[in-house]
C-alpha positions in Angstrom: -119.9 -2.6 78.6 -116.5 -1.4 77.5 -115.5 0.2 74.1 -112.4 -1.0 72.6 -110.4 0.7 69.9 -107.6 -0.9 68.4 -104.9 0.1 65.8 -103.9 -3.3 64.2 -100.8 -3.8 61.9 -102.5 -5.1 58.7 -100.6 -8.6 58.8 -102.6 -9.2 62.3 -105.8 -7.8 61.4 -107.5 -11.3 60.6 -106.2 -12.9 63.7 -107.4 -10.0 65.9 -111.1 -10.2 64.2 -111.3 -13.9 65.0 -110.0 -13.4 68.5 -112.9 -11.0 69.1 -115.4 -13.3 67.2 -114.5 -16.2 69.4 -115.0 -14.1 72.5 -118.5 -14.5 74.0 -118.2 -11.2 75.7 -117.5 -9.1 72.5 -119.9 -7.8 69.9 -120.4 -4.9 67.5 -117.0 -5.5 66.1 -116.1 -3.3 63.0 -113.0 -3.4 60.8 -111.8 -0.1 58.8 -109.1 -1.3 56.6 -106.2 1.3 56.5 -107.8 3.9 58.4 -105.1 4.6 60.9 -102.2 7.0 60.0 -100.0 7.2 63.1 -99.2 4.1 63.6 -100.2 3.1 60.4 -102.7 0.1 60.4 -106.2 -1.1 60.3 -108.9 0.2 62.9 -110.7 -2.4 64.8 -113.3 -1.5 67.2 -115.9 -3.3 69.3 -117.9 -3.5 72.7 -116.7 -5.8 75.2 -118.4 -7.0 78.6 -116.2 -5.9 81.6 -116.0 -9.3 82.6 -114.2 -10.5 79.2 -111.9 -7.4 79.0 -108.9 -9.6 80.4 -109.4 -12.3 77.7 -109.5 -9.6 74.9 -106.6 -7.8 76.0 -104.5 -10.8 76.7 -105.4 -12.0 73.0 -104.5 -8.4 71.4 -101.2 -8.5 73.7 -100.0 -11.8 72.6 -100.6 -10.7 68.9 -98.3 -7.7 69.8 -100.7 -5.0 69.1 -99.8 -3.0 72.1 -96.4 -3.0 70.9 -96.7 -2.5 67.1 -100.3 -0.7 67.3 -102.6 0.7 70.0 -105.1 -0.4 72.3 -107.8 1.7 74.1 -110.6 1.0 76.3 -113.3 3.4 77.5 -116.4 3.0 79.4 -119.9 3.2 77.8 -122.3 5.2 79.8 -125.5 4.1 77.7 -125.6 1.0 75.6 -128.8 0.3 73.7 -128.3 -2.8 71.8 -129.8 -6.3 72.3 -126.7 -7.7 70.9 -124.7 -5.9 73.5 -127.0 -7.3 76.3 -126.7 -10.8 74.8 -122.9 -10.7 75.1 -123.0 -9.4 78.5 -125.2 -12.4 79.4 -122.7 -14.8 77.8 -119.7 -13.4 79.4 -118.5 -15.3 82.5 -119.5 -13.8 86.2 -120.4 -10.3 86.5 -119.1 -7.2 85.5 -118.8 -5.5 88.9 -116.9 -8.6 90.1 -114.4 -8.6 87.2 -110.9 -7.1 87.8 -109.5 -5.6 84.8 -105.8 -6.1 85.5 -104.5 -3.8 83.1 -106.9 -0.9 83.9 -106.0 -1.5 87.7 -102.2 -1.4 86.6 -102.6 2.0 85.0 -104.5 3.3 88.0 -101.9 2.3 90.6 -99.0 3.3 88.4 -100.6 6.8 88.1 -101.3 6.9 92.0 -98.0 5.8 93.2 -96.1 8.6 91.0 -94.6 11.3 93.4 -96.0 14.5 91.4 -96.0 17.9 92.6 -99.8 17.5 92.6 -99.8 14.6 95.1 -97.2 16.6 97.2 -99.4 19.8 97.4 -102.6 18.0 98.1 -101.0 16.1 100.8 -99.3 19.2 102.3 -102.6 21.1 102.2 -104.6 18.2 103.6 -102.1 18.0 106.7 -102.3 21.8 107.0 -106.1 21.5 107.5 -105.6 18.6 109.8 -103.3 20.5 111.9 -105.9 23.4 112.1 -108.6 21.0 113.0 -106.3 19.5 115.9 -105.7 23.1 117.4 -109.5 24.2 117.4 -110.9 20.7 118.0 -113.0 20.6 114.7 -114.3 17.3 113.3 -115.6 19.1 110.4 -112.2 20.1 109.3 -110.8 16.7 110.0 -113.3 15.3 107.4 -112.2 17.7 105.0 -108.6 16.9 105.4 -109.4 13.1 105.0 -111.3 13.8 101.8 -108.4 15.9 100.4 -105.8 13.5 101.1 -104.3 11.7 98.0 -102.7 8.7 99.7 -104.9 5.9 99.2 -103.8 5.4 95.5 -100.2 4.7 96.5 -101.4 2.3 99.5 -103.4 0.4 96.8 -100.3 0.1 94.3 -98.5 -1.6 97.3 -101.3 -4.1 97.6 -101.2 -4.8 93.8 -97.5 -5.2 94.2 -97.9 -7.8 96.8 -100.5 -9.7 95.0 -98.6 -9.8 91.6 -95.2 -10.2 93.1 -93.7 -7.1 91.7 -91.4 -5.2 93.9 -91.1 -2.0 91.8 -94.8 -1.1 92.8 -94.0 -1.6 96.4 -90.8 0.4 96.4 -92.1 3.1 94.5 -95.3 3.3 96.4 -93.5 3.4 99.9 -91.0 5.9 98.7 -93.9 8.2 97.5 -95.8 7.9 100.8 -92.8 8.1 103.0 -91.3 11.2 101.1 -94.9 12.7 100.8 -95.5 12.6 104.4 -92.4 13.6 105.6 -92.6 16.7 103.4 -96.1 17.3 104.6 -95.1 16.8 108.4 -92.2 18.9 108.0 -94.1 21.8 106.3 -96.9 21.6 109.0 -94.0 21.6 111.7 -92.5 24.8 110.3 -95.9 26.6 110.0 -96.7 25.6 113.6 -93.3 27.0 114.6 -93.7 30.2 112.9 -97.3 30.7 114.2 -96.0 30.0 117.5 -93.4 32.6 117.4 -95.5 35.2 116.1 -97.9 34.6 118.5 -100.8 33.1 116.7 -100.8 30.0 118.6 -99.3 29.2 122.3 -97.8 26.1 123.4 -100.8 25.3 125.4 -103.1 25.4 122.4 -102.9 21.7 122.0 -104.7 20.3 124.9 -104.7 16.7 126.1 -108.5 16.6 126.4 -110.1 17.1 123.0 -113.3 15.3 123.1 -114.1 15.8 119.2 -110.8 14.8 117.7 -109.0 12.8 120.3 -109.3 9.8 118.1 -106.6 11.2 115.8 -103.9 10.6 118.3 -105.4 7.8 120.3 -105.4 4.5 118.3 -107.1 1.6 119.7 -108.5 -1.9 118.3 -111.2 -0.1 116.5 -108.7 2.1 114.6 -107.2 -1.1 113.2 -110.8 -2.6 112.3 -111.7 0.6 110.5 -108.5 0.6 108.6 -109.1 -3.0 107.5 -112.5 -2.4 106.4 -111.5 0.9 104.5 -108.8 -1.0 102.8 -111.0 -3.8 101.7 -113.5 -1.1 100.5 -110.9 1.0 98.8 -109.8 -1.8 96.7 -113.3 -3.0 95.8 -114.2 0.7 94.6 -111.1 0.7 92.3 -111.5 -2.8 90.9 -115.3 -2.4 90.4 -114.7 1.0 88.5 -117.2 2.8 91.4 -114.6 5.8 92.2 -117.5 7.7 94.1 -117.4 4.9 96.9 -113.8 6.3 97.3 -114.8 9.2 99.2 -116.2 6.8 102.0 -112.9 5.3 102.3 -111.0 8.8 102.6 -113.1 9.8 105.5 -112.8 6.5 107.4 -109.0 6.5 107.9 -107.2 9.1 110.1 -103.7 8.9 108.0 -103.7 12.6 107.3 -105.2 13.8 110.4 -102.6 11.8 112.4 -99.9 13.6 110.2 -101.2 17.0 110.9 -101.4 16.3 114.5 -97.8 15.0 114.5 -96.6 18.4 113.0 -98.4 20.5 115.6 -97.4 18.2 118.6 -93.8 18.3 117.2 -93.8 22.1 117.4 -95.6 22.3 120.7 -93.7 19.6 122.2 -96.6 17.5 123.4 -94.6 14.2 123.4 -97.8 12.0 124.4 -99.5 13.2 121.4 -96.2 12.5 119.1 -96.3 8.9 120.1 -99.9 8.4 119.7 -100.1 10.2 116.1 -97.3 8.0 114.9 -98.8 4.8 116.1 -102.1 5.9 114.6 -100.2 6.4 111.2 -98.6 3.0 111.5 -102.2 1.2 112.5 -103.9 3.0 109.6 -101.4 2.1 106.8 -100.8 -1.4 108.0 -104.6 -2.1 108.3 -105.1 -1.0 104.7 -102.2 -2.8 103.4 -103.3 -6.1 104.9 -107.0 -5.9 103.9 -106.3 -4.6 100.5 -103.9 -7.3 99.6 -106.3 -10.0 100.8 -109.2 -8.5 99.1 -107.1 -8.5 95.8 -105.9 -11.9 96.3 -109.5 -13.4 96.9 -110.8 -11.5 94.0 -108.0 -13.1 91.9 -108.7 -16.5 93.2 -112.4 -16.5 93.0 -112.3 -14.9 89.3 -110.1 -17.9 88.4 -112.4 -20.3 89.6 -115.4 -18.7 87.6 -113.3 -18.9 84.4 -112.2 -22.6 85.2 -115.7 -23.5 85.7 -116.6 -21.8 82.4 -113.9 -23.7 80.7 -115.0 -27.1 82.0 -118.6 -26.6 81.0 -117.5 -25.8 77.5 -115.2 -28.3 77.3 -118.1 -31.0 78.4 -120.2 -29.6 75.7 -122.8 -28.4 78.3 -124.0 -24.7 77.5 -123.1 -22.0 79.7 -126.3 -20.9 81.5 -126.7 -17.1 80.8 -127.8 -14.8 83.5 -131.6 -14.4 83.6 -132.7 -10.7 83.8 -135.7 -9.8 86.0 -138.9 -9.3 84.0 -139.8 -5.9 82.6 -142.4 -4.5 85.1 -143.0 -1.4 83.1 -147.0 -0.5 82.7 
């Protein structure tokens, strides 16, 4: 369940309350007239099933509440309410399958922004990957993968392609290109300085690296892994399961390839430069393709769920609630 808090202009309060009352997935609706000071208005709160969130948000936005008031949604960690459970059962589909588009919009908007923290994390992750390449350490490769912040920008590209909004694509691509160029240049400079002061030698990036050779040796499995990671990453964002993103981070080798590229440029290992660039392209291409397809499929499937619900309602047939498993507590 999600908790909704809205500050509503007084002339639209009754319409907002009516829209919430008509929504099968909304319950625990509370109205406090004149409670809000800035912006001024009435306070309307309620609990909304995740699968009904788009319906509620669309209704409030059509009434201009987002423009003249305020709308906020937050996740409820624990809800002990039989009426809330009934609302969840009445709502169409399942909460994990629902994509709250406004929530995803905020996530990708924040993720595609080129901030100092984004650049810092990417530079640090690329530096770790460069050290991993020098000492052939798979543990440092994993650390660099987890530290890399690039997937949010990749998700923004997928979102822009599905919603046909070019600004997301352009902004996310610019963030990725600029961010990786800065990270690779920083790694290249550090590698040059280390070479000049004698910390590393030109022979310290051998062609035979059994533990980390996959960084610069892309094959068909690299593309398959990128496809799976892209699909899993988008699903974790849309289902609100951020913990599974760690698995996505340690599946693709974008940051390790960038780190290896910086070192290979400094030490003039031409073959590894080409392999690292190919690895970057394969990973980004696979993630964008799979992420876009996943979002598109979710959009189509959820549209079918909603149309089926509307057809059942229009024919007068009751929508069958989800059956809960029996309580087996002793």
